[in-house]
C-alpha positions in Angstrom: -45.7 -22.0 -10.1 -42.6 -21.1 -11.8 -40.3 -22.0 -8.9 -42.1 -25.4 -8.5 -41.9 -26.0 -12.3 -45.6 -26.3 -12.7 -47.6 -25.7 -15.6 -50.8 -23.5 -15.8 -53.8 -26.0 -15.7 -55.7 -24.0 -18.2 -54.9 -22.2 -21.5 -56.9 -19.4 -20.1 -54.4 -18.9 -17.5 -51.4 -16.6 -18.4 -48.3 -16.1 -16.2 -46.7 -12.8 -15.2 -43.0 -12.3 -16.3 -41.9 -12.2 -12.6 -43.6 -13.3 -9.6 -46.2 -10.7 -9.9 -47.5 -7.5 -11.5 -45.6 -5.3 -9.0 -42.5 -6.8 -9.7 -42.8 -6.2 -13.4 -43.6 -2.5 -12.6 -40.4 -2.5 -10.5 -38.4 -3.9 -13.1 -39.3 -1.2 -15.6 -38.2 2.5 -15.9 -41.3 3.3 -13.6 -38.9 2.8 -10.6 -36.6 5.3 -11.9 -39.4 7.8 -12.3 -40.5 7.3 -8.7 -37.1 7.3 -7.3 -36.6 10.8 -8.9 -39.6 12.3 -7.3 -39.5 10.7 -4.0 -35.9 9.6 -3.4 -32.4 11.2 -3.2 -30.3 10.6 -6.2 -27.1 11.5 -4.0 -28.1 8.8 -1.5 -28.9 6.2 -4.0 -25.7 6.6 -5.8 -23.6 6.3 -2.7 -25.6 3.2 -1.7 -24.9 1.7 -5.1 -21.4 2.6 -5.1 -20.9 0.9 -1.6 -22.4 -2.1 -2.5 -21.4 -2.1 -6.3 -24.9 -2.9 -7.0 -27.9 -1.2 -8.5 -30.8 -0.1 -6.6 -33.1 -2.9 -8.0 -30.6 -5.7 -7.0 -30.3 -4.2 -3.6 -34.1 -4.1 -3.2 -34.5 -7.7 -4.2 -31.6 -8.8 -2.1 -33.2 -7.4 0.9 -36.7 -9.0 0.0 -35.4 -12.4 -1.0 -35.1 -13.7 2.6 -38.8 -13.0 2.9 -39.5 -14.9 -0.4 -37.7 -18.0 0.8 -39.5 -17.9 4.1 -42.8 -17.9 1.9 -41.5 -20.6 0.0 -40.5 -22.8 2.9 -44.0 -22.2 4.4 -45.6 -23.2 1.3 -43.4 -26.5 0.9 -43.7 -27.6 4.5 -47.4 -26.6 4.8 -46.5 -24.4 7.9 -49.2 -21.6 7.2 -47.1 -18.9 8.4 -48.8 -15.6 8.7 -47.1 -12.7 6.6 -50.2 -10.3 6.7 -49.5 -6.7 8.0 -45.9 -7.7 8.6 -44.0 -5.1 10.4 -40.9 -4.5 8.1 -39.0 -2.1 10.3 -38.7 -4.7 12.9 -36.4 -6.8 10.8 -34.9 -4.3 8.2 -32.4 -1.6 8.8 -33.9 1.4 6.9 -30.3 3.1 7.1 -28.3 0.3 5.3 -31.4 -1.7 3.5 -30.2 -4.9 5.2 -32.4 -7.7 6.7 -31.9 -9.5 10.0 -33.0 -13.0 8.6 -33.0 -14.7 12.2 -35.1 -11.8 13.4 -37.4 -12.3 10.4 -38.1 -15.9 11.2 -38.7 -15.1 14.8 -41.2 -12.5 14.1 -43.2 -14.4 11.6 -43.1 -17.6 13.8 -44.4 -15.6 16.7 -47.3 -14.2 14.5 -48.4 -17.7 13.6 -50.3 -18.8 16.6 -52.2 -21.7 14.9 -50.9 -24.6 12.4 -54.5 -25.9 11.6 -53.8 -26.9 7.8 -50.6 -28.8 8.6 -50.5 -32.2 10.2 -46.7 -31.9 11.2 -45.3 -30.4 14.2 -44.2 -26.6 13.7 -40.5 -26.3 12.5 -38.1 -24.6 14.9 -36.5 -21.4 13.9 -33.1 -22.8 13.0 -34.6 -25.7 11.0 -36.7 -23.2 8.8 -33.4 -21.1 8.5 -31.7 -24.4 7.2 -34.3 -25.0 4.7 -34.2 -21.3 3.4 -30.3 -21.8 3.0 -31.1 -25.2 1.0 -33.7 -23.4 -1.3 -31.1 -20.5 -2.1 -28.2 -23.0 -2.9 -29.7 -23.4 -6.3 -29.6 -19.8 -7.0 -33.2 -19.4 -8.3 -34.4 -16.2 -10.0 -34.7 -13.3 -7.6 -37.5 -12.0 -9.7 -39.6 -15.1 -9.0 -38.4 -15.6 -5.3 -39.5 -12.1 -4.2 -43.1 -10.8 -3.8 -43.8 -7.4 -5.4 -45.6 -6.1 -2.1 -42.5 -7.0 0.0 -40.2 -5.1 -2.2 -42.7 -2.0 -2.2 -42.7 -2.1 1.6 -38.9 -2.4 1.6 -38.5 0.5 -0.7 -41.0 2.6 1.5 -38.7 1.9 4.3 -35.7 2.9 2.2 -37.2 6.1 1.2 -37.2 7.4 4.8 -33.5 6.9 5.4 -31.3 4.9 3.1 -32.3 6.5 -0.2 -34.4 9.4 0.9 -35.4 11.5 3.9 -39.1 11.2 4.0 -41.1 10.5 7.0 -44.6 11.5 5.7 -47.4 9.6 4.2 -45.9 10.1 0.8 -43.6 7.1 1.1 -46.1 4.8 2.8 -46.3 1.5 0.9 -49.7 2.1 -0.5 -48.8 5.5 -1.8 -45.5 4.3 -3.1 -47.4 1.3 -4.9 -49.8 3.9 -6.3 -46.9 6.1 -7.9 -45.2 3.1 -9.4 -48.6 2.1 -11.1 -49.1 5.8 -12.5 -45.5 5.8 -13.5 -45.9 2.5 -15.6 -46.6 3.3 -19.1 -48.3 1.4 -21.9 -44.9 0.9 -23.9 -43.3 -0.8 -20.9 -46.0 -3.4 -20.8 -46.0 -4.0 -24.5 -42.4 -5.3 -24.3 -43.2 -7.9 -21.8 -44.0 -11.8 -22.2 -47.3 -11.3 -20.6 -48.3 -8.8 -23.2 -47.3 -11.2 -26.0 -49.2 -14.0 -24.3 -52.4 -12.1 -24.2 -52.1 -11.0 -27.8 -51.8 -14.6 -28.8 -54.6 -15.5 -26.4 -56.7 -12.9 -28.4 -55.9 -14.5 -31.7 -57.0 -17.9 -30.4 -60.1 -16.4 -28.8 -61.3 -13.9 -31.5 -64.5 -13.1 -29.8 -62.6 -11.5 -26.7 -60.6 -8.4 -26.6 -58.4 -7.9 -23.6 -55.9 -5.2 -24.5 -57.1 -1.8 -25.0 -56.2 -0.2 -28.4 -54.1 3.0 -27.6 -54.5 5.6 -30.4 -51.0 6.7 -32.1 -50.1 10.0 -30.9 -48.8 12.2 -33.8 -45.6 14.1 -33.8 -46.4 17.7 -32.6 -49.3 16.8 -30.7 
């Protein structure tokens, strides 16, 4: 909605600060908490030093091509299928690098029907060109990327590039759960969404959305 510059159709519809709630969590200190528990600080530091970017920027950079592909599918009404996408088929978990052409090929091959669209399916190189056109305006990566994609990439990275795990402890569902558990109320209270909910509650006084957290006294 933000990328298409569309306004909410209802005053009861409030937008997240980023593309989704998962990205809001990843944008918070909850990510550092999870990385301390599941990742390798040494590997993370080396990766950040090599690319001269922090780990958040690297995760977003890796997820952006998927976001652009989703956006092209929406604009062109291609109905591309992203469900249960196997990320390790097009992402190098040792370098956290994405093979964009391989990504397009895989998603295209999984899309066996194009029922909604009245157009002929676009070829891989045409889709790639549309993705590059969208990226030329440098849109906000926090709205381009999808939280579930970033978590899946983080899961892959924790197995090699920024960790050494191969167990269920770094499966996407578990990593996402860890991020939710690490997300504190104080982080949410600083977001635009929290402020928007407070404003909505003032207008709609009969409803309470935000839970009242008791203040913890010093020493307790």
